[in-house]
N, C-alpha and C positions, 0 to 999 in steps of 0.2 A: 795789257798793262804790266809793267815790271814792278815787282815787289822787292824793295830793299829794306833790310833791317840793319840797324846800327850794331856793329860787332861789339862784343864784350871786351873790355880792356885786358890785355895780357899782363900789364904792369901798371900800378898806380903808386905814385910817391907823393908825399905831403911835406910841405915846408915846415921846418922845426924852428922854434924860437930859441935863440941862444944854444945851438947844438954843441954838445961836448966833443963829438967826434969830428973828423975832417968833413967839410961840407962843400958843395958846389952850389952857390947862390942860395944857401939855406936848406938845400935838399941833401940830407945825409945818405939817402938811399939812391942817389943818382947812378951808382954803379949797377943797379938792377936793370937799367935801360940797356938793351942790347946795342953793341956798337957795330955789329956786322949784319944786322937785319933791317929790312925795309918795313915801312908801315905808316900809320898816321898817328899824330899826337894831338892832344887837346889840353889847353891851359884853362884852369878854373880859378875863380877867386874864392874868398872865404865864405861867400854867400852861395856857393855852388853854381854860380853863373858862368856859362861858357864864354871865355874871353877870345880864344883864338884856336883855329884848327889848321894843322899843316901836315904835309906828307914828306917822306924822305926815303932815300935808298939806304942811308945809314943813319938810324934814328938818333943815337946819342950825340953824334957830331953835329947834326942839324939843330937839335934842341939847344945845345951849347951856344951855337951861333946866334940864336934869338936873344940870349942874355949878354952877348959880347959885341955884336956889330952895330953900326949906326944906321943901317938901312932896313932893319927889321920893323914891321908895322907895330911891333910890341915895344919898341925902344922907350917910349914914354910911359909904358904901363907895366914894366917888368916887376915892380914892387907889388903889384896887385896879384901876381901869380902865387897861389897857395897850394895848388895841386896840379900834377901832370899825370894824365892817363895816356897810355900807349897801347895801340893795337898792332900786332905783327901782321902785316899783309905784304907778301912777297911780290905779287903780280902788280906791275906798275899801272896797268889799266884799272884794276880794282881799287888801287890807292886813289887814283884820280876820281873815280865814281864816288867812293865813300867820302872823300874830303868834300866834294861839292855838295853831296847829299846832307852831310852833317852840318855844314855851314848854313845851309838854307833851312833845314828841318829844325835845328836847335837855335838858330839865329845868333851865331857867333858875333860877339860885340865888336871886335877889332879886325875882322876879315873885311878887306875892301874889294878884293877880286872874287869872282864867282858868286856874287850875291844877287839873288833874284827876288828877295822879299822886301826890298826897300821901296 
């Protein structure tokens, strides 16, 4: 049997109410998310409920797309996102495994692909 443990986040940022500094979608610490690293990201709401899990070769760019494009599964739920956690994982195969495992283990609310728990 394979034993998988969920990696600890490398970066976690929280949405600010009425931020004084420049912000991206309410996240003043968005710059802490690496732009040239690959990994997985997790969106949480105020109740610490996991909303969505994704993976990317370039994390910051991909996370921004979830807040901007019209094809993201999160497009109707962007306002719910209160916290973003990022785990740096460079190996694409490991990213795929972790993403699928986290979606099913923590029952991500808005992931529609790779779901085995429904």
